[in-house]
C-alpha positions in Angstrom: 106.9 106.1 86.9 110.5 104.5 87.1 111.1 101.1 88.5 114.3 99.2 87.8 112.7 96.0 89.2 109.2 95.9 87.8 105.9 96.8 89.0 105.5 96.1 92.9 101.9 96.1 92.9 99.5 93.1 91.4 96.1 93.7 91.0 94.1 90.3 90.2 90.6 91.2 88.9 88.0 90.1 86.3 86.3 92.6 83.7 83.1 94.1 85.0 83.9 93.8 88.3 83.0 96.9 90.1 85.1 96.4 93.4 88.0 95.8 90.8 87.7 99.0 89.3 87.5 100.8 92.9 90.6 98.9 93.5 92.5 100.0 90.4 91.7 103.5 91.1 93.1 104.0 94.0 96.3 101.5 92.9 96.9 104.3 90.4 96.7 107.1 92.6 99.1 105.6 95.1 101.5 104.3 92.4 101.5 107.5 90.7 102.3 109.2 94.0 105.3 107.3 95.1 106.4 106.6 92.0 106.3 103.0 91.1 104.0 100.8 89.2 101.6 98.2 89.0 100.3 95.4 86.6 96.9 94.0 86.3 96.1 89.9 85.8 92.5 89.0 84.6 91.8 85.8 86.7 89.7 84.6 83.9 92.3 84.1 81.6 93.9 81.4 83.9 91.8 78.1 85.6 94.3 78.3 88.3 94.1 81.8 89.2 90.0 81.4 88.8 90.0 78.6 91.4 92.5 80.5 93.9 90.8 84.4 93.8 87.5 83.8 92.1 85.6 84.7 95.5 88.1 87.2 96.7 88.8 89.6 93.9 90.1 92.2 93.7 93.4 90.5 95.1 96.1 93.1 95.6 99.9 91.7 96.0 102.9 94.2 96.8 106.2 92.8 96.4 105.0 89.6 95.7 103.2 89.4 99.0 99.1 89.3 99.5 98.5 92.7 100.7 94.6 93.2 100.6 91.0 91.6 99.0 88.0 93.1 98.0 89.1 96.4 99.0 92.3 98.3 98.7 93.0 100.7 101.6 94.8 103.8 100.2 96.7 104.9 103.5 97.6 101.1 104.2 98.9 100.8 100.6 100.8 103.9 100.6 102.4 102.6 103.8 103.2 99.4 102.3 105.1 101.0 99.4 106.2 104.0 101.4 108.3 101.5 104.2 110.1 100.0 101.3 111.0 103.3 99.1 112.6 105.7 101.9 115.7 107.1 100.4 114.9 106.1 96.8 
């Protein structure tokens, strides 16, 4: 994966979360297809993130903006990433 500005996708998750596992699988697949990267943040490591996202995980951000929570729609994520990566 090639990225000059760092990961475009951020997944806020916690260990043992089955929805997080599902979201990670979709994110990994789509990021591999479009040639970008993602990062994952364990909200249990930060009390502020626990308070903010504890009831909504997994939460997905694309380019610093909240994209989805609970479920990640593959086509919607692909469109969000593809719209900004045309011509690269």
